[in-house]
Structures are given as C-alpha cells and as structure tokens.
C-alpha positions in Angstrom: -21.8 -37.0 -37.2 -18.2 -38.0 -36.2 -18.7 -36.2 -32.9 -18.7 -32.8 -34.6 -21.2 -30.1 -33.5 -22.8 -27.4 -35.5 -20.1 -24.9 -34.6 -17.3 -27.1 -35.8 -19.0 -27.8 -39.1 -19.5 -24.1 -39.7 -15.8 -23.5 -39.0 -14.8 -26.3 -41.4 -17.1 -25.0 -44.1 -15.7 -21.5 -43.7 -12.2 -22.8 -44.0 -13.1 -24.8 -47.2 -14.6 -21.6 -48.7 -11.4 -19.7 -47.9 -9.2 -22.4 -49.4 -11.1 -23.1 -52.6 -13.1 -19.9 -53.1 -16.8 -19.6 -53.7 -16.6 -19.9 -57.5 -14.7 -23.2 -57.5 -16.9 -25.0 -55.0 -19.6 -26.1 -57.5 -17.0 -27.6 -59.8 -15.4 -29.3 -56.8 -18.8 -30.7 -55.7 -19.4 -32.0 -59.2 -16.0 -33.7 -59.4 -16.5 -35.3 -56.0 -19.9 -36.5 -57.0 -18.6 -37.9 -60.2 -15.7 -39.7 -58.4 -18.1 -41.2 -55.9 -20.4 -42.4 -58.7 -17.6 -44.0 -60.6 -16.3 -45.7 -57.4 -19.8 -47.1 -56.7 -20.1 -48.3 -60.3 -16.7 -50.0 -60.1 -17.7 -51.8 -56.9 -21.0 -53.0 -58.4 -19.2 -54.2 -61.6 -16.7 -56.1 -59.4 -19.6 -57.7 -57.5 -21.3 -58.7 -60.7 -18.0 -60.4 -61.9 -17.7 -62.3 -58.6 -21.3 -63.5 -58.9 -20.8 -64.7 -62.4 -17.7 -66.7 -61.4 -19.6 -68.5 -58.6 
C-alpha cells in the first residue's frame, strides 16, 4: 500500500490519534465516509447525464 510498511502505518495512526483525539475519530470517520459517498453519487449522476445526452 503506497510502499508503506506496518511500522509506518502504526506511526501514522498514532499521530492521527494525537492530533484529533480518540473521541473525535468516530465523527471524523463518519464525515469522511459521507463525503466519499456523496462524491461517488455525484460521479454516477454525472455519468447518467452523459449517457442520456448520447
């Protein structure tokens, strides 16, 4: 995964926990998931519009 090993991923996860705190991580995950879902929905809507125009 992007040339990162297990140790590097653990260090990155530790830094994220330090920056955001353990209590804010679930809310951060939900907002990221919602953003990704909305992005994918927007892409599929755009593809449907392009297919209708053709």
